[in-house]
TIKE-715266 format. One record per residue (C-alpha): residue number from 1; residue in three letters; y, x negated, z negated. Coordinates in nm, 4 decimals, padded with zeros to 6 digits. Layout:
<pts>
(pt NUM "ala" (Y X Z))
...
</pts>
This chain:
<pts>
(pt 1 "met" (06.3984 -01.4593 -06.8512))
(pt 2 "ala" (06.5925 -01.1483 -06.7358))
(pt 3 "lys" (06.4958 -00.7651 -06.7348))
(pt 4 "ile" (06.5717 -00.6070 -06.4032))
(pt 5 "lys" (06.5017 -00.2779 -06.2262))
(pt 6 "gly" (06.2167 -00.1697 -06.0037))
(pt 7 "gly" (05.9064 -00.1549 -06.1888))
(pt 8 "val" (05.5991 -00.2212 -06.0171))
(pt 9 "thr" (05.7858 -00.2965 -05.6712))
(pt 10 "ala" (06.0212 -00.5304 -05.8173))
(pt 11 "pro" (05.7758 -00.8337 -05.7537))
(pt 12 "asn" (05.8069 -00.9330 -05.3607))
(pt 13 "gly" (05.5697 -00.7688 -05.1383))
(pt 14 "phe" (05.4750 -00.4334 -05.3469))
(pt 15 "leu" (05.5202 -00.0768 -05.2305))
(pt 16 "ala" (05.4305 00.2269 -05.4401))
(pt 17 "ala" (05.4384 00.6251 -05.4055))
(pt 18 "gly" (05.3612 00.9084 -05.5820))
(pt 19 "ile" (05.2844 01.2832 -05.4807))
(pt 20 "his" (05.1747 01.6217 -05.5919))
(pt 21 "ala" (04.8278 01.6422 -05.4767))
(pt 22 "gly" (04.7255 01.9997 -05.6638))
(pt 23 "ile" (04.5269 01.8312 -05.9574))
(pt 24 "lys" (04.8055 01.9460 -06.1889))
(pt 25 "pro" (05.0296 02.2800 -06.1310))
(pt 26 "ala" (05.2984 02.2239 -05.9028))
(pt 27 "pro" (05.5593 02.0782 -05.8671))
(pt 28 "met" (05.4053 01.7932 -06.1078))
(pt 29 "leu" (05.3220 01.4483 -05.9363))
(pt 30 "asp" (04.9695 01.3644 -05.9970))
(pt 31 "leu" (04.8558 01.0794 -05.7383))
(pt 32 "ala" (05.0036 00.7381 -05.7283))
(pt 33 "leu" (04.9545 00.4416 -05.5130))
(pt 34 "ile" (05.0428 00.0764 -05.5466))
(pt 35 "val" (04.9975 -00.1704 -05.2583))
(pt 36 "ser" (05.0677 -00.5274 -05.2034))
(pt 37 "thr" (05.1452 -00.6210 -04.8528))
(pt 38 "his" (04.9308 -00.9357 -04.8737))
(pt 39 "pro" (04.5735 -00.9765 -05.0478))
(pt 40 "gly" (04.5858 -01.0869 -05.4095))
(pt 41 "ile" (04.3926 -01.1535 -05.7178))
(pt 42 "met" (04.3187 -00.9116 -05.9818))
(pt 43 "ala" (04.2775 -00.9246 -06.3610))
(pt 44 "gly" (04.1802 -00.6422 -06.6003))
(pt 45 "thr" (04.0941 -00.5491 -06.9454))
(pt 46 "leu" (03.9007 -00.2097 -07.0063))
(pt 47 "thr" (03.8033 00.0307 -07.2315))
(pt 48 "gln" (03.5594 -00.0459 -07.5292))
(pt 49 "asn" (03.4500 00.3101 -07.5757))
(pt 50 "arg" (03.0690 00.3515 -07.5348))
(pt 51 "ile" (03.1627 00.6352 -07.2936))
(pt 52 "val" (03.2866 00.5019 -06.9711))
(pt 53 "ala" (03.4531 00.7055 -06.7096))
(pt 54 "pro" (03.3316 00.6078 -06.3132))
(pt 55 "pro" (03.6627 00.4607 -06.2363))
(pt 56 "val" (03.6389 00.2146 -06.5036))
(pt 57 "ile" (03.2732 00.1215 -06.4002))
(pt 58 "leu" (03.4117 00.0559 -06.0497))
(pt 59 "cys" (03.6623 -00.1646 -06.2059))
(pt 60 "gln" (03.4243 -00.3502 -06.4018))
(pt 61 "arg" (03.2285 -00.4294 -06.0845))
(pt 62 "gln" (03.5333 -00.5294 -05.8864))
(pt 63 "leu" (03.6967 -00.7531 -06.1455))
(pt 64 "lys" (03.4051 -00.9832 -06.1143))
(pt 65 "lys" (03.5339 -01.0938 -05.7827))
(pt 66 "his" (03.8812 -01.1272 -05.8832))
(pt 67 "met" (04.0202 -01.0142 -05.5696))
(pt 68 "gly" (04.2691 -00.6904 -05.4992))
(pt 69 "gln" (04.5360 -00.5321 -05.2963))
(pt 70 "ala" (04.5867 -00.1875 -05.3996))
(pt 71 "val" (04.5372 00.0741 -05.6935))
(pt 72 "leu" (04.4964 00.4714 -05.6714))
(pt 73 "val" (04.5346 00.6589 -05.9733))
(pt 74 "asn" (04.5291 01.0202 -06.0381))
(pt 75 "ser" (04.6417 01.2102 -06.3512))
(pt 76 "gly" (04.5360 01.5585 -06.4883))
(pt 77 "asn" (04.1574 01.4741 -06.4673))
(pt 78 "ala" (03.9913 01.1695 -06.6263))
(pt 79 "asn" (03.6605 01.1910 -06.4042))
(pt 80 "ala" (03.4682 01.1219 -06.7105))
(pt 81 "leu" (03.1359 01.2671 -06.8293))
(pt 82 "thr" (03.1091 01.4066 -06.4924))
(pt 83 "gly" (02.7524 01.2607 -06.3910))
(pt 84 "ala" (02.6580 01.1170 -06.0864))
(pt 85 "gln" (02.9180 01.3336 -05.9015))
(pt 86 "gly" (03.1800 01.1642 -06.0707))
(pt 87 "met" (03.0662 00.8138 -05.9546))
(pt 88 "ala" (03.0556 00.9654 -05.5927))
(pt 89 "asp" (03.4109 01.1021 -05.6268))
(pt 90 "ala" (03.5462 00.7649 -05.7564))
(pt 91 "leu" (03.3768 00.5893 -05.4777))
(pt 92 "glu" (03.5070 00.8619 -05.2153))
(pt 93 "met" (03.8729 00.7937 -05.3703))
(pt 94 "arg" (03.8282 00.4471 -05.3177))
(pt 95 "lys" (03.7206 00.4612 -04.9640))
(pt 96 "leu" (03.9675 00.7206 -04.8566))
(pt 97 "ala" (04.2415 00.5009 -04.9498))
(pt 98 "ala" (04.0962 00.1766 -04.8399))
(pt 99 "thr" (04.0222 00.3211 -04.4975))
(pt 100 "ala" (04.3498 00.4672 -04.4420))
(pt 101 "leu" (04.5254 00.1544 -04.5564))
(pt 102 "arg" (04.2845 -00.0565 -04.3289))
(pt 103 "leu" (04.1735 -00.2700 -04.6324))
(pt 104 "pro" (03.8472 -00.3741 -04.7589))
(pt 105 "val" (03.7150 -00.1396 -04.9761))
(pt 106 "gly" (03.6416 -00.4003 -05.2476))
(pt 107 "ser" (04.0225 -00.4769 -05.2625))
(pt 108 "met" (04.1151 -00.1298 -05.3661))
(pt 109 "phe" (04.0917 00.0036 -05.7138))
(pt 110 "val" (04.0873 00.3354 -05.8553))
(pt 111 "gly" (04.1915 00.5013 -06.1728))
(pt 112 "ser" (04.2015 00.8443 -06.3470))
(pt 113 "thr" (04.3475 00.9977 -06.6564))
(pt 114 "gly" (04.3554 01.3639 -06.7862))
(pt 115 "val" (04.0917 01.6204 -06.9142))
(pt 116 "ile" (03.7328 01.4853 -06.9630))
(pt 117 "gly" (03.4455 01.6591 -06.8238))
(pt 118 "arg" (03.5804 01.8299 -06.5241))
(pt 119 "pro" (03.5083 01.7353 -06.1677))
(pt 120 "leu" (03.7830 01.6000 -05.9397))
(pt 121 "pro" (03.9132 01.8403 -05.7043))
(pt 122 "met" (03.8441 01.6142 -05.4298))
(pt 123 "pro" (03.9539 01.8485 -05.1317))
(pt 124 "ala" (04.2955 01.8181 -05.2762))
(pt 125 "ile" (04.2992 01.4323 -05.3063))
(pt 126 "arg" (04.1285 01.4175 -04.9415))
(pt 127 "glu" (04.4344 01.5965 -04.8169))
(pt 128 "ala" (04.7033 01.4198 -05.0237))
(pt 129 "val" (04.6179 01.0524 -04.9371))
(pt 130 "pro" (04.7536 01.0526 -04.5954))
(pt 131 "pro" (05.0994 01.1748 -04.6833))
(pt 132 "leu" (05.0925 00.9687 -05.0064))
(pt 133 "ile" (05.0514 00.6594 -04.7707))
(pt 134 "arg" (05.3369 00.7628 -04.5712))
(pt 135 "leu" (05.5535 00.7627 -04.8798))
(pt 136 "leu" (05.4911 00.3845 -04.9479))
(pt 137 "gly" (05.7894 00.2174 -05.0125))
(pt 138 "arg" (06.0003 -00.0334 -05.2473))
(pt 139 "ser" (06.1804 00.2825 -05.4131))
(pt 140 "gly" (05.8372 00.4345 -05.4816))
(pt 141 "his" (05.8096 00.3015 -05.8232))
(pt 142 "lys" (05.9501 00.5721 -06.0132))
(pt 143 "pro" (05.7497 00.8706 -05.8573))
(pt 144 "ala" (05.4408 00.6526 -05.8973))
(pt 145 "ala" (05.5146 00.6034 -06.2671))
(pt 146 "gln" (05.5766 00.9750 -06.2946))
(pt 147 "ala" (05.2374 01.0578 -06.1312))
(pt 148 "ile" (05.0055 00.8832 -06.3845))
(pt 149 "met" (05.1656 01.0916 -06.6841))
(pt 150 "thr" (04.9664 01.3224 -06.8684))
(pt 151 "thr" (05.1235 01.4466 -07.2243))
(pt 152 "asp" (05.4006 01.1768 -07.1733))
(pt 153 "thr" (05.7640 01.3124 -07.1815))
(pt 154 "lys" (05.8814 01.0569 -06.9656))
(pt 155 "ser" (05.7572 00.7669 -06.7518))
(pt 156 "lys" (05.7282 00.4106 -06.8548))
(pt 157 "glu" (05.8332 00.1192 -06.6477))
(pt 158 "val" (05.9460 -00.2590 -06.6721))
(pt 159 "ala" (06.0507 -00.5572 -06.4577))
(pt 160 "val" (06.1338 -00.9120 -06.5839))
(pt 161 "gln" (06.1941 -01.2410 -06.4059))
(pt 162 "ala" (06.1852 -01.5911 -06.4759))
(pt 163 "glu" (06.1820 -01.9250 -06.3023))
(pt 164 "ile" (05.8409 -02.1042 -06.2494))
(pt 165 "gly" (05.8067 -02.4117 -06.0540))
(pt 166 "gly" (06.1534 -02.3814 -05.9162))
(pt 167 "arg" (06.0778 -02.0329 -05.7893))
(pt 168 "leu" (06.1853 -01.6960 -05.9244))
(pt 169 "val" (05.8826 -01.4971 -06.0659))
(pt 170 "thr" (05.8633 -01.1508 -06.1153))
(pt 171 "val" (05.6465 -00.9055 -06.3198))
(pt 172 "gly" (05.6772 -00.5567 -06.2989))
(pt 173 "gly" (05.4776 -00.2582 -06.4645))
(pt 174 "met" (05.4090 00.1056 -06.5317))
(pt 175 "ala" (05.2192 00.2644 -06.8001))
(pt 176 "lys" (05.1242 00.6029 -06.9312))
(pt 177 "gly" (05.0354 00.6808 -07.2800))
(pt 178 "ser" (05.1332 00.9233 -07.5475))
(pt 179 "gly" (04.8374 01.0419 -07.7554))
(pt 180 "met" (04.4812 00.8888 -07.8052))
(pt 181 "ile" (04.6288 00.5578 -07.8750))
(pt 182 "his" (04.4645 00.2734 -08.0852))
(pt 183 "pro" (04.4100 -00.0759 -08.0713))
(pt 184 "asp" (04.0675 -00.1337 -07.8947))
(pt 185 "met" (04.2084 -00.2050 -07.5303))
(pt 186 "ala" (04.4692 00.0777 -07.6454))
(pt 187 "thr" (04.4331 00.4101 -07.4886))
(pt 188 "met" (04.6384 00.4153 -07.1830))
(pt 189 "leu" (04.6720 00.3163 -06.8322))
(pt 190 "ala" (04.8808 00.0126 -06.7336))
(pt 191 "tyr" (04.9255 -00.1434 -06.3941))
(pt 192 "leu" (05.1082 -00.4871 -06.3706))
(pt 193 "thr" (05.2201 -00.6631 -06.0403))
(pt 194 "thr" (05.3499 -01.0141 -05.9915))
(pt 195 "asp" (05.4455 -01.2357 -05.7058))
(pt 196 "ala" (05.3450 -01.5375 -05.8779))
(pt 197 "ala" (05.0789 -01.7800 -05.7415))
(pt 198 "ile" (04.8272 -01.8269 -06.0064))
(pt 199 "ala" (04.4546 -01.9178 -06.0411))
(pt 200 "pro" (04.2332 -01.6160 -06.1057))
(pt 201 "gln" (04.0979 -01.7470 -06.4281))
(pt 202 "ala" (04.4372 -01.8460 -06.5319))
(pt 203 "leu" (04.5705 -01.4865 -06.4624))
(pt 204 "gln" (04.2608 -01.3319 -06.6484))
(pt 205 "val" (04.3065 -01.5400 -06.9719))
(pt 206 "ala" (04.6939 -01.4605 -06.9563))
(pt 207 "leu" (04.6380 -01.0771 -06.9335))
(pt 208 "thr" (04.3809 -01.0918 -07.2059))
(pt 209 "arg" (04.5907 -01.2866 -07.4467))
(pt 210 "thr" (04.8635 -01.0646 -07.3702))
(pt 211 "val" (04.7064 -00.7238 -07.3956))
(pt 212 "asn" (04.5469 -00.8487 -07.7509))
(pt 213 "asp" (04.8954 -00.9183 -07.8571))
(pt 214 "thr" (05.0884 -00.5963 -07.7230))
(pt 215 "phe" (04.8615 -00.2853 -07.6259))
(pt 216 "asn" (04.6161 -00.3681 -07.8593))
(pt 217 "cys" (04.8603 -00.3865 -08.1496))
(pt 218 "ile" (04.9889 -00.0109 -08.1250))
(pt 219 "ser" (04.8553 00.2855 -08.2855))
(pt 220 "val" (04.9443 00.6521 -08.2549))
(pt 221 "asp" (04.6373 00.8373 -08.3886))
(pt 222 "gly" (04.3474 00.6310 -08.4261))
(pt 223 "asp" (04.1529 00.7444 -08.1196))
(pt 224 "thr" (04.0707 00.5499 -07.8137))
(pt 225 "ser" (03.9773 00.6904 -07.4714))
(pt 226 "thr" (03.6886 00.6752 -07.1745))
(pt 227 "asn" (03.9531 00.5571 -06.9350))
(pt 228 "asp" (04.1539 00.2726 -07.0976))
(pt 229 "thr" (04.2402 00.0194 -06.7994))
(pt 230 "val" (04.5181 -00.2460 -06.7621))
(pt 231 "leu" (04.5135 -00.4033 -06.4563))
(pt 232 "cys" (04.7403 -00.7029 -06.3190))
(pt 233 "leu" (04.7709 -00.7730 -05.9457))
(pt 234 "ala" (04.9325 -01.1080 -05.8284))
(pt 235 "asn" (04.9898 -01.1583 -05.4737))
(pt 236 "gly" (05.1657 -01.5516 -05.4569))
(pt 237 "arg" (05.4578 -01.4191 -05.2668))
(pt 238 "ala" (05.6975 -01.6002 -05.4978))
(pt 239 "gly" (05.5884 -01.9419 -05.3355))
(pt 240 "asn" (05.5608 -02.1148 -05.6664))
(pt 241 "pro" (05.2700 -02.3855 -05.6979))
(pt 242 "ala" (04.9454 -02.2164 -05.8211))
(pt 243 "ile" (04.9787 -02.1612 -06.1971))
(pt 244 "gln" (04.6811 -02.3219 -06.3978))
(pt 245 "ala" (04.5698 -02.2367 -06.7274))
(pt 246 "gly" (04.7044 -02.4667 -07.0335))
(pt 247 "thr" (05.0206 -02.5848 -06.8303))
(pt 248 "pro" (05.3636 -02.5225 -06.9278))
(pt 249 "gln" (05.3929 -02.3166 -06.6132))
(pt 250 "trp" (05.1216 -02.0935 -06.7726))
(pt 251 "glu" (05.3013 -02.0563 -07.0996))
(pt 252 "thr" (05.6093 -01.9345 -06.9176))
(pt 253 "phe" (05.4147 -01.6921 -06.6924))
(pt 254 "tyr" (05.2457 -01.5747 -07.0347))
(pt 255 "asp" (05.5753 -01.5211 -07.1869))
(pt 256 "leu" (05.6925 -01.3324 -06.9069))
(pt 257 "leu" (05.3622 -01.1006 -06.9061))
(pt 258 "tyr" (05.4090 -01.0449 -07.2766))
(pt 259 "glu" (05.7751 -00.9408 -07.2342))
(pt 260 "ala" (05.6488 -00.6593 -06.9795))
(pt 261 "cys" (05.3513 -00.5574 -07.1763))
(pt 262 "met" (05.5452 -00.5464 -07.5016))
(pt 263 "ala" (05.8218 -00.3317 -07.3444))
(pt 264 "leu" (05.5698 -00.0867 -07.2076))
(pt 265 "ser" (05.3928 -00.0829 -07.5346))
(pt 266 "leu" (05.6960 00.0040 -07.7462))
(pt 267 "gln" (05.7912 00.2755 -07.4748))
(pt 268 "ile" (05.4397 00.4288 -07.5367))
(pt 269 "cys" (05.5046 00.4240 -07.9221))
(pt 270 "arg" (05.8639 00.6041 -07.8505))
(pt 271 "asp" (05.6990 00.8492 -07.6521))
(pt 272 "ala" (05.4056 00.9240 -07.8856))
(pt 273 "glu" (05.2989 01.2942 -07.9112))
(pt 274 "gly" (05.5345 01.4188 -08.1827))
(pt 275 "ala" (05.6564 01.1041 -08.3231))
(pt 276 "thr" (05.9745 01.0702 -08.4967))
(pt 277 "lys" (05.9064 00.7071 -08.6330))
(pt 278 "ile" (05.7928 00.3546 -08.5263))
(pt 279 "val" (05.6838 00.1348 -08.8182))
(pt 280 "glu" (05.6113 -00.2215 -08.7417))
(pt 281 "ile" (05.3430 -00.3274 -09.0143))
(pt 282 "ile" (05.3203 -00.7109 -09.0911))
(pt 283 "val" (05.0239 -00.8151 -09.3069))
(pt 284 "arg" (05.0377 -01.1709 -09.4361))
(pt 285 "gly" (04.8365 -01.4016 -09.6789))
(pt 286 "thr" (04.4660 -01.3123 -09.5645))
(pt 287 "arg" (04.2018 -01.5971 -09.5120))
(pt 288 "thr" (04.2029 -01.5006 -09.1189))
(pt 289 "asn" (04.4056 -01.3267 -08.8892))
(pt 290 "arg" (04.1232 -01.0782 -08.8138))
(pt 291 "glu" (04.1367 -00.9714 -09.1919))
(pt 292 "ala" (04.5161 -00.9218 -09.1751))
(pt 293 "lys" (04.4448 -00.7155 -08.8576))
(pt 294 "thr" (04.1864 -00.5076 -09.0335))
(pt 295 "ile" (04.4286 -00.4308 -09.3052))
(pt 296 "ala" (04.7043 -00.3526 -09.0605))
(pt 297 "gln" (04.4820 -00.0962 -08.8723))
(pt 298 "thr" (04.3522 00.0757 -09.1812))
(pt 299 "ile" (04.7072 00.1287 -09.2984))
(pt 300 "ala" (04.8328 00.2173 -08.9545))
(pt 301 "thr" (04.5664 00.5026 -08.9252))
(pt 302 "ser" (04.5654 00.6300 -09.2684))
(pt 303 "leu" (04.6643 01.0057 -09.2545))
(pt 304 "leu" (04.8353 00.9713 -09.5919))
(pt 305 "val" (05.0258 00.6830 -09.4843))
(pt 306 "lys" (05.1494 00.8656 -09.1436))
(pt 307 "thr" (05.2401 01.1778 -09.2992))
(pt 308 "ala" (05.4437 00.9921 -09.5769))
(pt 309 "val" (05.6170 00.8009 -09.2728))
(pt 310 "phe" (05.7008 01.1504 -09.1239))
(pt 311 "gly" (05.8506 01.2845 -09.4675))
(pt 312 "glu" (06.0266 00.9696 -09.5184))
(pt 313 "asp" (05.8649 00.9620 -09.8635))
(pt 314 "pro" (05.8139 00.5930 -10.0222))
(pt 315 "asn" (05.4959 00.6620 -10.1749))
(pt 316 "trp" (05.3839 00.3059 -10.1753))
(pt 317 "gly" (05.0351 00.3762 -10.3592))
(pt 318 "arg" (04.9059 00.5219 -10.0191))
(pt 319 "ile" (04.9710 00.1957 -09.8653))
(pt 320 "ala" (04.8269 -00.0111 -10.1277))
(pt 321 "ala" (04.5163 00.2188 -10.1395))
(pt 322 "ala" (04.4678 00.1850 -09.7597))
(pt 323 "ala" (04.4818 -00.1921 -09.7866))
(pt 324 "gly" (04.2368 -00.1787 -10.0659))
(pt 325 "arg" (03.9792 00.0122 -09.8739))
(pt 326 "ala" (04.0065 -00.1934 -09.5692))
(pt 327 "ser" (03.6901 -00.4195 -09.6482))
(pt 328 "val" (03.8970 -00.7255 -09.6925))
(pt 329 "thr" (03.8701 -00.9363 -10.0217))
(pt 330 "phe" (04.2023 -00.9921 -10.1919))
(pt 331 "asn" (04.3414 -01.0113 -10.5417))
(pt 332 "pro" (04.5340 -00.6828 -10.6221))
(pt 333 "ser" (04.7716 -00.8551 -10.8670))
(pt 334 "arg" (04.8886 -01.0793 -10.5554))
(pt 335 "leu" (04.9956 -00.7745 -10.3497))
(pt 336 "ser" (05.3680 -00.7250 -10.2645))
(pt 337 "leu" (05.5276 -00.4878 -10.0235))
(pt 338 "gln" (05.8715 -00.4235 -09.8643))
(pt 339 "phe" (06.0545 -00.1893 -09.6367))
(pt 340 "asn" (06.2675 -00.4299 -09.4297))
(pt 341 "ala" (06.4167 -00.6644 -09.6854))
(pt 342 "thr" (06.3783 -00.4356 -09.9658))
(pt 343 "arg" (06.0725 -00.5202 -10.2070))
(pt 344 "val" (05.9014 -00.2192 -10.3710))
(pt 345 "val" (05.5976 -00.3879 -10.5064))
(pt 346 "asp" (05.5712 -00.7401 -10.6624))
(pt 347 "his" (05.2731 -00.8764 -10.7902))
(pt 348 "gly" (05.0796 -00.5499 -10.7861))
(pt 349 "gln" (05.3443 -00.3503 -10.9499))
(pt 350 "ala" (05.6413 -00.1293 -10.9021))
(pt 351 "val" (05.9639 -00.3077 -10.8663))
(pt 352 "gly" (06.1504 -00.0217 -11.0016))
(pt 353 "gly" (06.3561 00.3144 -10.9248))
(pt 354 "arg" (06.6554 00.1371 -10.7269))
(pt 355 "ala" (06.4090 -00.0342 -10.4977))
(pt 356 "ala" (06.2371 00.3072 -10.4298))
(pt 357 "ser" (06.5775 00.4773 -10.3614))
(pt 358 "gln" (06.6492 00.1870 -10.1157))
(pt 359 "ala" (06.3193 00.2193 -09.9487))
(pt 360 "gln" (06.3757 00.5970 -09.8959))
(pt 361 "arg" (06.7186 00.5327 -09.7239))
(pt 362 "ile" (06.5229 00.2852 -09.4802))
(pt 363 "met" (06.2504 00.5247 -09.4277))
(pt 364 "arg" (06.5027 00.7786 -09.2716))
(pt 365 "lys" (06.5731 00.5137 -08.9856))
(pt 366 "lys" (06.3658 00.5828 -08.6468))
(pt 367 "gln" (06.2383 00.2419 -08.6729))
(pt 368 "tyr" (06.1851 -00.0268 -08.9591))
(pt 369 "val" (05.9432 -00.2952 -09.0794))
(pt 370 "met" (05.6715 -00.2560 -09.3282))
(pt 371 "thr" (05.5506 -00.6075 -09.4649))
(pt 372 "leu" (05.2374 -00.6503 -09.7085))
(pt 373 "ser" (05.1609 -00.9741 -09.8416))
(pt 374 "val" (04.8299 -01.0138 -10.0314))
(pt 375 "gly" (04.8142 -01.3940 -10.1122))
(pt 376 "asn" (04.9055 -01.7200 -09.9961))
(pt 377 "his" (04.6398 -01.7843 -09.7077))
(pt 378 "pro" (04.7482 -01.8341 -09.3526))
(pt 379 "gly" (04.6270 -01.5039 -09.1943))
(pt 380 "his" (04.8556 -01.2635 -09.0471))
(pt 381 "ala" (04.8786 -00.9822 -08.8122))
(pt 382 "arg" (05.1500 -00.7530 -08.6549))
(pt 383 "leu" (05.0995 -00.4003 -08.5333))
(pt 384 "trp" (05.3118 -00.0961 -08.4667))
(pt 385 "met" (05.2293 00.2539 -08.5790))
(pt 386 "thr" (05.3814 00.6148 -08.5462))
(pt 387 "asp" (05.4070 00.9003 -08.7992))
(pt 388 "leu" (05.2211 01.2296 -08.7812))
(pt 389 "ser" (05.4298 01.5329 -08.7348))
(pt 390 "tyr" (05.3681 01.9035 -08.6788))
(pt 391 "asp" (05.4282 01.8618 -08.3248))
(pt 392 "tyr" (05.1261 01.6257 -08.2819))
(pt 393 "val" (04.9100 01.9248 -08.4250))
(pt 394 "lys" (05.0787 02.1763 -08.1884))
(pt 395 "ile" (05.0294 01.9515 -07.9063))
(pt 396 "asn" (04.6472 01.8631 -07.9393))
(pt 397 "ala" (04.5339 02.1855 -08.0919))
(pt 398 "ser" (04.5696 02.3688 -07.7457))
(pt 399 "tyr" (04.5440 02.0631 -07.5016))
(pt 400 "thr" (04.3269 02.2430 -07.2556))
(pt 401 "thr" (04.4494 02.5848 -07.2917))
</pts>
């Protein structure tokens, strides 16, 4: 497996573009388009929030047919909680782009991200679609990745390759996400492209498993959104024999997709609003993996833990207390905790002052591992969290003003 340049246009047969349409202040890019030169199949995972934006509803409907060829995405406006007009606008966005590209309407997907509750400025989008299409090209991956950003400080792209079935298969991707990030279809937009030939169900299974292992394992602030979407479009241009689920070729493709999504997930963590640290949380010894993930999520969303991480304070009692309120049964006398290789708690008791001093030195690093063990059962989970800094409050205290 090799990492390459090119983002969503790295796989064969993909073009992209980004433009300033006028949704955000000039000259910020705010409308992105990804197009496959050939029809393909689409897989996706979507928000679990009960409030669902019209673009997500359209995705839900279209994914049932597993077909796709293009995606149009705007930033600066979520088109969520916008009533019947919001659905009409999402449908118009889809039709505008499909008609201009001469594609079936059902093969065009749309997405939106930004402020909730405001109508889309459709006159600006109508005017921007034709020049956006004229900008399509292999070099368009960079402006496309920039055009989906909201509070992000940098665009997020990836491209990886591996040989499958005697052919070189590529997966490309771009994502946005900085705040409102928490496992449950992680709050962000992510768009993946691949030239792999793969059966529709095999692609959906691979994407669902990958999202659960990557995007659903990062947490910035405990909030999820109305617009969460991950889509993966496969056009088969690599020429490999069609990949079927459960085969060695599928496992190789899953590894490729996982590598791309994990890279994007960590880019989101590094760009999290106000974040100064990334902590990998590992929980072991629970009866089930679900129990381990519940503990990890409780620790990752604890404000006391997150602020201690920001302050580089090895106050392990906060971590133990968070684990103890996670509604998972375990024996406190079996609890152990370590930062990287330094154990600070053993069998439910502090190891001593020297260990605490070493833990504090570790916490000064920008990235480290926190491992919690609560028993000898096989359950385990891994999750990445960020700290909570003064800047997070500054950014979100005046998001719309």
